[in-house]
N, C-alpha and C positions, 0 to 999 in steps of 0.2 A: 655411557648411554647414547650420547650424541654421535660417537663414532659408529655405534651399532646401527643407528638410524641411517647414517650416511652410506652404509653398505647395502641398503635396500634399493632396488630399482622400481620404477613405476609399475611394472607388470607384477611385482610381488604383492601388491595390494589388490590385485584383481581377484574377485571371488568366484570366477567361472572361466571356463575355457572359451576361446573365441568361437569354436565350432558350436558350442552350446548356445551362445548368445545369438548367433545368426540363425541357428535352427529354431530358436524361440521366436524370432521375427517371422520366419516362414510359417510356423504353426499359428502365430497370431493372425497373419493374413488369411490363412485358411479358415480360422475360427470366426472371423468377423465378416467374411464375404457374404453379401455383396456391398458392404459398407464402403468399399473403395470406389464403387460407381457413384454412390451418393456424394462422397467426398469430392470426387472429380467434378461433378456437376455443380456442387456448392462453391468450389474454388473458381470455376469459370464465371459463375454468377457474381462472385465477389470482385473478380477482375473487371467485369463489365461495369458494375456499379462504381468502382473506383475510377474508371476511365471517364464516366459521365459526371462524377462528382456529386452523386446523389445516393441515398439509401445507405448511409453509414450505419444506421441501426441494424439493418439486415446483415451487413458485413460483420458487425460486432457479434451478432447472434450466431453467425456461422463460426466465427473464431472461438467464441465461448463454448459452443457445443463441441468443437474439436478438442479444446483443452479438457473439458469434462470427460469426454469419451476416452481420451488418452489416459487421464488420471485413473479411470475405473478399469477399462478393458486391457490396457497395457501394463501400467504400473501395479495396480492392485491385484489383478487376476493372474498376470503372467510374470512380469519382471520380478515380483516379490518372491517367486519360487526359487530364484537364483541369486538375489541380491537383497540383503536385509534392509538396505537403505531405501528401497523402492517406496516404502510407505511415506517417508518424508517427501520424496519427489511427488507422489500422488497428492499430498496435502498442498505443496507449492503450486501444482497445476490447478487444483481446485480453487485456491485463493486467486490465482491469475484469472480464471474464468469468471469468478464473481466480480472481480475488479473491472474486467472488461464490460460486463453487463451493467454494473452500477454507473461507471463513467460514460459508457456509450449511450445507454438509454436515458440517462439524465441530461444529456445535451452538453456534457463537459468536453466531449470530443467532437470534432467536425472536420470534414474534408476541406482542402483548399478550394475556395468557392469558384463557381463558374463565372464566365464573363471575362472582360479584359483584365490584364494584369498578370501576375505570376501564377495564379491558380491552375489554369490548364496545363502549363508546362510542368508544374510540380506534380500534378496527378499523373501525367504521362510517364514521368521519371519513376514515380512510385509504382505504377503498374509494371514497368520493366523490371524493377527490383523484385516485385511480387512474383512475376513469372519465373525469374531466375531462382528465387528462393524455393519455389515449388518444384521446378523441373530439374535443377542441377543435381540434387542428391539422387534422383531417380536415374538420370543419365550416367552419372559417374559410377554407380554400383557395378554394372557389368565391366567397366574399365578397371575396377578394383578387384576383379575376380569373383564377384558374387552374382547370383542369379537375380532376375527381376523380382522373384518372390521374397528376396531379402532386402529389397529397396525400402527406403524410408519415405512414406507418403504423408503429406500434410493432412491433418485432421484425423489421421489413423495412427501415426507414430510421432514421437515427441520432437525429433530434431527439426524436421521440415515444418512442423506446426509452430515452433518457436521462431524459425526464420520467416515464415509467412506473416506472423504477427508483427515482427520488427519492420517488415516491408510496408504493411498497412499503416503502422504508426508513423513511418517516414512520410506518408502522404497526408497526414493529419496536421491540424494546427491547434495551438493552445498548449499551455504549460502542463495541463493535466496528463497529457499523453506520456510524459517522462516518468510518471509513477508506474506505468505499465512496462517499462523497459527492463528493469533489473532481473526479473524472473526469467524471461526468455534468454537474456544475455548470459546469465549465470548458467542456465541449462546448456547453452551452446558450448561454454567452456568445459563443463562436466562431460558432455558428449565427446568433445575433442580429446580430452584426456583419456576417456575410456577406450576410444578407438586407437589412440596412440599406444596405450598399454597392451592392446591386442595385436599391435603390429600392423594395423590396417593402413594401406598406402594412401587412403583418402582421409586420414585423421585430421588433416589441416583444413579440410573443406568447410565444415560447419563453423568452427570459430572464426575463420577468415571471412566467411560470408557474413557472419554476425557483425564483425567489426566494420566491414564495408557498408552494411545496411545502417549501422549507427552513424558512421561518418557521412553517408548519403543523406540521412535525415537531418543531421546538423548542417551540412552544406546547403541543402535545399532551403532550410529555414533562414540561413544567413543571406543566401542569394535573394530570397523574397524580401528580406529586410532592406537589402541594398536597393532593390527595385523600388520599394516603397519610399526610400529616402529621396527619390527624385520628385516626389509629390509634395504637397504642402506640408510643412513641418508638423503641424498639429495632428492631421489625420495620419501622417506617416508614423508618428510616434505611437499612436493608439493601435494602428493596424500592425505595426512591427512587433509590438508586445504580443498581440494575438497570434501572429504567424509563428513566433517561437514556441 
């Protein structure tokens, strides 16, 4: 039996043809129009709020709305027609949306604060990561031989939504944010394997971006902790715990 399993390739587990998958994305974009315009405006608003270091609750609501929309409009209504596992993905996205709302609206999450210290630099870095997470999948799609109508847009399709969420979390402080990392990180791995099975030349993009965003969030936290270490030991220890 083990020898039989070893004879399978990744594409043997694919439940649909690549053409069917990308055509479904195209149909999804057509069906939800003009949601893309609302998503674009919401992403710009989220970026501005991140830059200013205020309005985390609004950013969380934007992200949670995107996770809910993707769970229903993409996974439940469309992806489920070609992949029996889409229902499980929809449930995971629903759980992530609820977790974002609970932790964000209850004050468990916060942006790196304004004023002197590491906060402004951390937010600027997080905004750069956020912009890359939202734009790169769109820009790479034509380079991979697909049309703009088959591009993954944050808050409308899952890959960029997961990446945008990881970027926002990289700009937040507090241990609670790490509870929100596993679902988007796991989805990015699934997305990468799916694209790899379809032979997509950009299969590496989403999982590599996710790992870079995770490393960026960890790096920003440790940089902030090192910065705070130059202050008085008592306040540095307290603030350092909060920054992580």
